[in-house]
N, C-alpha and C positions, 0 to 999 in steps of 0.2 A: 764466771759470767757466761750465759748461754750464747751460743752462736745463732746466726740468722736462721739456719736450717732447723736447729733445735726448737727455736721459738715457733716457727711455722708448724713443725710436726706436732708439738705439744698442743698448740691451739686447735689444730685440726682434730686430733684425737679426743680432746675435751668435748668437742662438738659431736663426736661419734660419727663422723662421715669418712668415707673412703676417698682415695685419690681420684677415682673415677667420678664419684659424685661431685667432688670439688671442680674437676675439669669441666663437667657438664654445666655446672652453675656459673663458672667464671668464663667459659669458652676459651680457656687456655689449655694447651695440650698437656695431657697427663704426664708425659715424659719430662716436660719442663718443670712441673710441680715436684716431681720426684727428685730431680737434680737440685732444685732450690732447697728442699728439705735435707739433701745430702751435702749442702754447702758447695755445690758445683754450679757455677754461674756462666761457664763457657758453653752456651747453648747454640753457638753458631750464628748469633745475631749481634748487632751493635748494642752498646750500653743503653741507649735510649729505649730500645725495645725491652731489654732485660729489666730496666728500672720500671717501665710501665707495667710489665707483668708482675713484678714484685709488689708494686703499689696495689694493683688490682687484687692480688691474692691476699695481701694484708688487710685490705678493706673488707674482703669477704669473710676473713676469720676474725674480724673486729679486734685487731691489734694495731698499735700506733704505727701507721705507715711511714710518717716522716722520720721517726727514730730508726726504723728498719732501713730506710734508704740512706740515712746518715752513716749507719754502720756499714752499709754496702759501699758507700763512697770511700770511707776510711779503709775498707778492705781492698779497694782498688788502688790505693795509694794517694788518696786525697782528691784527685781530679779524675773525672770520668774519662776513660780512654776511648777515643773514637776509633772505630775499627770498620774498614770497608768490607762489606760482605763479599765472600768469594763466590765462584760459580756454583759451588756446592750449596751455599746458602740460598741462592735463587732457585736452585732445584728443589729445595724443601719449602719454599714459600707457597702459599695457597693460591697460586695463579692457575694451576691446572684444575680443570673442572672436575676431573675424576676423583681428586682427593680433597676438594673444598669442603665437603660436608664433614670430613673426618678431622681436618686441622683448623680451619678458620683463617682469618686474615690477620697476619702479624701486625701490619701497620695500623689497621683499624683497632685491634685489641690494645696495642700499645698506646695509641692516642686516647682511647677511651679510658684506659687505666691511669694515664698521666693526669687526665681531667678529673679523676676521682669517680668516674662513672663505671658502670658495669660493662665490660667488653662485650662486643657482639660479634657474631660470625657473619662474614661476607662471603658471597658466592657469585662467581661469574656465570652467566647463562648465555647460551646461544640465542640468536634472534628467534623470537617466536616460541622459545622453549616452554614458557609459562602460560601460553595461550590455552584456553579450554579446548579440548578436543570435541569436534562436532560428532553428534551421534551417527552411527552407521545406519545407512538406509538399506532396508531389506529389498533385494532385487525382485523378490516375488511380489511385494507390494507395488513396486514401480510397474511391473508387468501387468498386474491387475488394473491399476489405475489407467494405463494406456488402453487396455481393452474397453474399459467403461467409457473413456473419452471417445474412442472410435465409434462405439455403439450409439452414443448420444448424437454425434455428428451425422451418422447415417440416418437416424430418425428425423433429424431436422431437415436433411436433404429430401427424404421421402415425403415429409409433410409439405414442403415447399412445392415439390413436383405435383402432388395431388391437388393442392390448392390452385396451381397454375392451370392444370388441365380442366378442373371444374370451372374456373373462371372463363376460360376460352370457349368451353362447350355450352355455356349458358346462353340461350337465345334471348334477345331483348324482347320486352313485352310489346305486342303490336300497338301501334299508335295510329290514330286517324288523322293523317296529315300533321300539320303543326298545331292542331287544337289541343292535343294531349299535353304538349309542353306549356301551353298557355293556360292550363287549368280549365278547359271547357266544361261547362255544366249543362246537363239536360240536353246534350246534342243527340239528335236521332241519327242512326247509321244511314249510309247511302242506300238508295232505293227503299227509303222508309215508307211505310203504309200511309194511307190517307190520314190527314190530321196533323201532318208535319209540314213545316215551311222550310224551303231550301233557298239559299242564296247562291246564284250561279254566276261565275265570272265569264264575261264575254272577251276579255283581254286581261293581261296581267294588271293586277290592282291590289291595293292594300286596304283592308277593312277592319272595322272594330264593331263587335256585336255586344249589346248590353241589354239585359232583361229589365223591362220598365218597372215591374212590380217591386223589386228590391234593389235595383241598381247593380246587380251582380254582372261582372264582365264574363261573357260566355266565350269570346274568342277575340284575338287581335293578332293580325299577321297578314302575310301576302297570300294571294290566290293566283294560280296560273290559269291560262285560258282553258275553259271547260271544267275547271275544278269547282266543286260545290260543297256547301256546308249545310247540314240539315239540323233543324231545331224543333223543339216542341212548339205547337201553335199557341203562342202567348204574345201579348204586346211586346214589341222589340224595337230598340233604337239601333239604327244602322248608320255608321259613319264610314265614308269611303274616300280614298284619294281622288277618285273620279266616279261619281254616282252613275254616270251614263255607261260605265263599263260593267255594271252588274244588273241582274234581273232577279225578281222574286218569283219562285215557282211554288204553286199550291194546287194540289189535286191534278197534277199533270199539265197545268196551264202556267204560262210565264207572263209576268207583268213587269213592265219597265218601271223604274223608280220615278220617272217623270222629272228628274232633276239632273244637273250636271255640276261638275266641279267638286270641291272638297267641302261637303256639308253633312249635317246629320238629319236623318229623317226618321219617322216612326211609321211602322206598319203593323196592322192587326187583322188577322184573318180568323180570329176565334169566333166571330159571329156568323161566319159563312158556312 
């Protein structure tokens, strides 16, 4: 009758695979597999780990795992012997990061093998070990980017200074009293030639001037003492807060309005 090791070795060789290939496929250390095939089951681990590795190896070689384990139990005296791992055992367990890739996790392999599944390799990692590394930044690119940013800032500052200087140096367009703000139309300048009509304030007063022909408002606002407004000689409506406070001047002559109080009058010197 063949021994456990002979059955394992025969099945492996029939498949034409090496110990190394079997170890990579099952994630069980190659030295354990060699000992199993040599009927050496003292691998420094408890029986539960040994049974798990045997089941996983048998399943991989497609031989009856239960029969193999029964023979193993009989070989051990009928009852599995519990054996506490020594310090040497812990030293060989795959807790150290440096040897995890080479050996795998005995507990995980054993549990997976006992469940009839393919053992897997576990590896402890330091915190952040598997995080992707950020790409290195070229210092030359950072330096160039800083120069470009400074240049753009300087351009913006220069543009702002030029705009501020241009705005402060621009002189406002000359206005003729308050008439420019009120949209005065067809107003003649001061000291206008003959043919214009002027409204002269004798004291502070507020007036409104409207052209009769089309109802266009020529001026509305206050006049100070001595201030005058000149208009083309057309029929005009004049409204004043105090008509006695203004006079009409035409060709160097002044004519009182002949009214007082807040009223509207019409005057026309176009036929004179």
